[in-house]
Structures are given as C-alpha cells and as structure tokens.
Phi, psi and omega in degrees: 000124179293133172298149171291134177302139193304332188274348179295311181295315179297320182297312178298312181298316176301314184295322171300308185290316180293329183279345177288116180072032184293335183245022180293304177284142180293153170304131175264184196300315179296319182289333174291331181290321179294320180299307181307309180293315189284348175272004181257164183289159178305320180305307179294331174289325172306313181293325175303311178302331182284340183257314182197153176069032174305319188299333183263357190305310183295327173298312174306317180293321173294318181287335175302307175298326174293312179296328179297333185269328190238356182095177183237034173293164180306310183298315179300319181293329185265348183301316178305324177289319175302310176299328180292314173299325169295320176291323179303313177298319180291316180292336173297322181293321181287321178297315175296328174294324181283322188276324181231283178198181180294314181297320174294322178293325184290313182286336176293311180297319178292324181291321177306308184309327184267357184291141173297333172303322183295317186289312185296326177267345172279356177242028183229133181280068181221165184278000186293328179287318175301315177302320181296317175299316179289329173304312177296318180300311181296328180287317175297324178288326173300313180297315174301325180282327175295319190281314178233082187303140172182151181297326176302316181287329174291321175301319181293321172298320185290322171300317182296316179293322179292317174302315176303314188287322179289336186270323186205106189291328182291328181297346176288352167306334177299338173299332178294323180292315183299314178303317180299316180294314174308307188299318185286331171298316181293316186279320182241351188098161189295325172305316179297326189274357176076019179239037189300144179181195184287116180292336178067198184275346185295316179084146182306323183290318179293330183284322171306301178306318179293323180299312182300317176297322179296343176276350183296319177299324175295317180298322181289315186281316188266338175313300181303321180293324176295314179300313179299318182287334174296323184288331185266002183305313185300329176273321188288330186239034179289353181260003181273133182262155181299152178289141174235167181303320184287346173295330177299317183292334179267004183292316181299317177294330181287307181288326179280349190054030179191120185291326183289307181302315181299315179296321176299311180301315176297323174298310181291330180289323175291322176294318177295316178305313181295323175293321185283326181072236183291334174296344177289349189304307185295304180297321176299314178292328179294338179271304193288315184294314175298325184292311178296319177297313183289323172300316180300316182291325183294339181279345182253314184229151180291093180230345189285100170229116188313314186299337181294350185252015184293341188285347183269350186293321177304329183279331167295325173296325177298317175293322176295321176298323175299322174295321179287333177290344176280352176246182179293156182301317183297311181302318183292320183293329179289328175290322181294310181302321181297320179294328176291323182288314179302323183280353184298314173310316177292322170306311184299312187293323175296339177274357178267316181203151174258004179285161172228134354302153183293342178281000177235067182287159175245117183261084177298313187292328182291323180292315184300319181296320179301318185288314180305319181289343184239002191290138176235162176300141177078007174293154183236156173230143177222136185248141182214117005276157179276299184270085180227148174288001167288335173056056178303312176307309180297314185304315182281324184289332181296324184264003176249127180287323173224091182288156174301167181292128178273094202281344180270353184283126174255335173215115182295172178291334180286312180286335177279351182063046181217186175265348181233150177278158173263138191251163187296133182291338183236077181312326183297323176287324185288332178272355193298324183261013176268109179293324177220147182227132176266122189253118177242123182239152178282144177084174173263129187220131175289329177234079188296331186292330180289342184277349185276124188265167168070195184300323180297318174293324173298320182290318185292315182288341175285330190238357183227154170229159184277116180276324180197150180223146178231132173256132176239153175319113179083353185216155169227132179248134186231143169262123180247135174231160180275140183299144182080006185240000000 
C-alpha cells in the first residue's frame, strides 16, 4: 500500500483552515487598495505604478486578471492567498523531507498550517501569501539544482526567483541565504552546506557559476521595478517608524499573529537548529538573514514592517519540524495540536477584523448600510480625511451598489493615477447644489461636523447642520441638511 505523499496532509489542513471563515472579516484598508487597483484597466494600472505602489504593480495585474474571471467579492479577492498558503504548506513538507526526513517535513507543514499568521495572510488580498509560496518553491528548487545540477533545474530556480521579486521586493533578501549556501557548497562541498546529494558532473564551482547566471532574469526584470519603488518610498512608507531593538523581540508574535505561538515557534526552531547541526544552515539562514538585513535597513530608511517578513515563517517551521521529528509521533502531534489550541483566540479574532489592534475594527459595511437605508436622489457624500490610509471612500463605495455623488471630487483616483482622488479647491462652490450631505469621518465623534478641518469644514459648517449621526466601529456617519429645508 502506497504511503500518502508528505505534502498532502499539510496542504489539505492549510486549505481547510484558511478557507474557514474566509469572507468573515471585512476587507481592511490594504485590501481596499488591492480592490481599487485590480479593478482598473492595465493602462490605468501602469499609470498607478508610475505614481505610487509600483512594487505591488505586478501583483495588482495578476489580481486584475483573476477578478475579471471571478468577480470582486470578498471571498473572490482572498481565494488566491488561501491557495498560495496551501501550496506553501505542501512545498514545505517536500522541502523538509528532502533536507532532513519525511517526519520533519510532515510536522513542519502541519505546524505551519495551524499558525494564526498562516490564516491571517492566507485570508488577505495582498501579495504576502504568494511571496511565501514562491520563497519555499525557490528554496526547494535551489536544493534540487545543487544536488543534481542541470540547466533545466537552474531555469526553474531562475523563474521562481524572478517571480518572487516581482511579487514582493523585500522577499529577495532570501537570496542572501541562498548565496551563503551556494558559497559554502562551492568552498566546502554540499555535505558541509547541509544539502548533501549526488554532486554530479557539474562540481561545486560550476554550480556557483550557474547560480549567478540564474539571477540574471531577476536583475533584468526586477531591477527597474526596484529603482522605481525606491523613488516612491517616501510616499509609500511615510507611516513607518525607524526600526528599534525591541522590534526584533516583537517580530515572532507579529508574523505568527500570536505572541504565545510565536514564542513557541522560536523555541522549537532553536531546538531544531541545535538538533540538525550543519544541516540547519539553509533553514536557519533563510530565517535570520532576511530578518537581519531588513532590520539593518530599517534603522536607516523606513522599511521595517513585520508582515513583510511573513515569507520566512515556513523556514522557522522547518526547524521546528526537525525538533518535533526527534520525539515520538504522538508527542510531536500533541505539540502541534497545542500550538493550534493556543492560537484559537487569535484565529477567531482575525476572522472578525484584520485591523490591528483587533479591538479597533473599522466598520465600512456598517457605515455603508446607514447611507443605503436613508439615501435620497441628489444626496452627496463627503469624507474626512480624504487622503488617508484608511481609504474611507473606497471602504464605503465597495459596499454600496449606488453610492451618493462624491461631490467634492474633481479628479477620481483612476484618472489621477493614484490611490486617492483630488478634491475641489473651493468646497463651498462644489457643495452649492447639494441639498443633503452624508459625512463620513474617521473615529467616533459626538460632533462630527466640528472635526472636519480647513476650507472643507468651513463650507460644511456654514451651510449645513447635523440632522442625525450614527456611530459605527471606527467611523461616524452624519446626515447634514441645510437649515430651513
């Protein structure tokens, strides 16, 4: 009787877990940016990439094709991420089996499937899950090519690395770990590098040269994207603070989406690294080097965002899997189940909202329902603040089939080639023919009209009064009418 392939249990478990409650949480601000971009034409996407978010442009183009086929429901937007995490779990099982043994691959994949972080980023319409799958694939192909050198295998590796760079530029820090393994293979042999196998006719020196050649497509394809993204960094990442030492301590909880589970993962990974010895070189370096490189860069420029490092989690799970493989199967499964149980509160919380902290959701759908229930012809809508990462306009419009006229918009985000629309420089004139205005503001406010700054607020306060206000989590909606009407 044939054994079940090692990749099947992790992949099936990951698919089940990530698809459970896939559409429960509302789209959050980053996913709204994905929806806005992916529903544009390729030409409009190119214009957007020239203004902001060039680094995510290839992912938006991929999602554009996907949404053209399946529509833009919340579930449809998130299915690619769930599938990518499923692939990542299956590939992790295979990688663990090749580097160590079948038990290591199996326990690594099962542990990965039950991490709250796997569900969090497997249920998000952003590129992190796809980058995670490609990171594991590229590493698996590297091991295969180093063991059995051949141009076909190096071509597969080259394609995977190029796709990784196009999906997530930060994930290319993984190449530092790959370079280390290739260097050790060239200098000391594949056994010392922990990827022992049949050296074949190529020899370490030729494998190192072929690895360098395999990076050329990435340089050609990703190089221009990297330069463009660097020019946009100040606007794209203006909300990011410089990295501090305590950020490193918080990283495991951030990527695992649970401080307790993250701590457990780190502890198991350390035990696994000690157990593996020199065979830990590849998985340990694929965790440590990207983290250290991004941290070092983040102390100089605004780059340190924990979710950018989600792609290293499978390799930490591989080390943990090696530790679990050293005990009996029942004991190892008990630890995996324990990790799943400890993470259940976080699993439930992330299915309520993707915002952080979880206690601060933003109820775009609730605000949209308020407007839909009371909307009349000729009503207008005004958002404050407009140019905010909360994307108030996108959040409300996503949930409304026929939103009120966005009366202050002079050039929408699509024509502008941006994520935000341009507003009327003379708000009083643009509001002149609006009998009623729905005002949507960020936060809970007893007097929402008083919170609107500048000329926009002056124009609203001069001609309108608040007839009624509704508070929804993270938002306040007010109906403004002209006195005497």
